[in-house]
N, C-alpha and C positions, 0 to 999 in steps of 0.2 A: 447466437444469443449475445447481447451486449449488456454489460452491467451498468445500471443506472441507479444511483443511491443518493439520498439526501439525509444528512445527520444534523440535528439541531442540538446546540449546546447552550447551557445556562452559564455562559462566560463571555467576557468581552473578546472581541477580535484579537486584541493585543495579547491577552492572556493565552488564548488558544494557539495563536501563531508562535509565541515564545515556546510553548510546550512542543509543538510539532517540529520545531527546529532545534530542540535540545537533545543532545546525544544521550545523556543519562536517562531522560524520560523515554526516548525511543527504544533504548536497550531494554528498559524495564517493561515497556509495553510489549515488545516482540517476545521477550522471555515469558511474560505474563500470559500470553496467549498460546504458549507451547512451542515456540521456535527454540532452536538450540544453536550453539556456535555462532552467535551474532557477533559480527565484526564490522566496524566502520572504517572505511578508507578515507572518507571525507564527510565533514558535517560543519560547513563554514560558508561565510559569505565569499563569493567569488565574482567580483565586479557587481553587476546588477542582479545577480542570481545567488540564491542561497542553495548550495549544492549538497545533497546528502547522497552518499554512495556507500552501500553496505552489502554484505553477504550474510546469509543465514541458512539454516536447514529447516525445512518445514515438513510436517507430517502429511502424508497422503494415504488414501486407501483406494487405489485404482482397481477397477474391475480387471478380470483376467486378460482381456484383449489389450489393455494398456500397460500391463506390467513389463513389457519389453522396453517401454520408454520411460515409465514412471515407477519409482520404487516406494517403499514405505517412508523413507526420508529422502528429500530432494534438496540439493544445494541450489540456492538462487543467488543471482547477482542483480541488485536493484539500484536504480538511480531515480531520485526525485529532485527536480529543480523548481524552487519557488521563486516567483517574481512578484514583488510588491507593486501594486498599481497606485496611481495618484488619487484614485477615487476611494481609497481605503479598503481595498480588497487585495487578495493574493491569488495568483494563478500558478498551478503546479503542473509540470509535465513529468509523467512517470513511465519508466521502462523496467521490465523484469524479464530476465532470461533464466531458464532452468537448465542447469548443466546436463549435457547429453541429449537435450531435446531441441530439434531444429524449429524454433519458433520463439514467440515473445508474447508478453502481455503488456499492452500499452494503455495509458490512461491520462485523463485530464482531471485536475482537482481545482475547485474554486472555493476559496474561503471568503465569506462575505459577512459583514456586520449587519445586524438586525436589531437596531436599538441598542440596548445594553447587553444583548446576547449576540450569537453569531450562528452560522450554519455552514456546512461543507457539502458541496455537490460534487459527485464523482461519476465519471463515465469511463468504462474500461472495456477493452476487447482483446481477446486472445486470437492469435493466428499461429497455426502449427503446420509446418511444411512436410507432412508425412502423407503419401498417397493412401487413399481409401479410408484411413482412420483418423486423419488429421482433424477433421471437423468434430468428430466425437471426442477426441482428446482435448481440443480447444474448449468444448462445452464443459468437460470435467474441470479443467483449469479455471474457467470462469466461475463455476459453482463453488469451488474451493476458495477462490479469491473473494467472492461475495460473502461467504461464511466468515472468512478472516476479517473482512472490513467490519462486519457486525460485531465480532469479538473485540476488534480494536476500538470501536465506538463505545462499547460497554466498558472496557478498561479505562478509556479516557474520561468518560463521564464519572466513573467511580473515583478516579484520581482527582478530578475537579471537585467532587463532593467532599473530599478529605480536607480541601482548602489549603 
């Protein structure tokens, strides 16, 4: 399974990009969707790239076969690097690793202007290097990631609506 999602926002590209690169907003968003122990190592411009590097604990409810690898709360290490393009869009490369799990969740984010609004397109894929059950665990990780993306979108839209 590969995650493919598109999220439309009633906000300008600049407004959304500023939110998605603001540490205070990101902390509130992740805590607002149920993450705990959110900590940022980096959230700043680094040359041509805006680098966000953070850790957090996320809740999971793995089936019995996956409990050897995933627990109720899992520590993640995440990196998102945004690059602004000359045509008025931003491109992000994402990497997430779950502590104790030999694998990763990788993704590409595109933030594009659409008149006075904007939208975000996301493609993500998990790969887990565990014989026999790696594919099943990757599917679980992707399903949880997709649900999290939907929660993040809902949180972000609500935040934008507050003005």
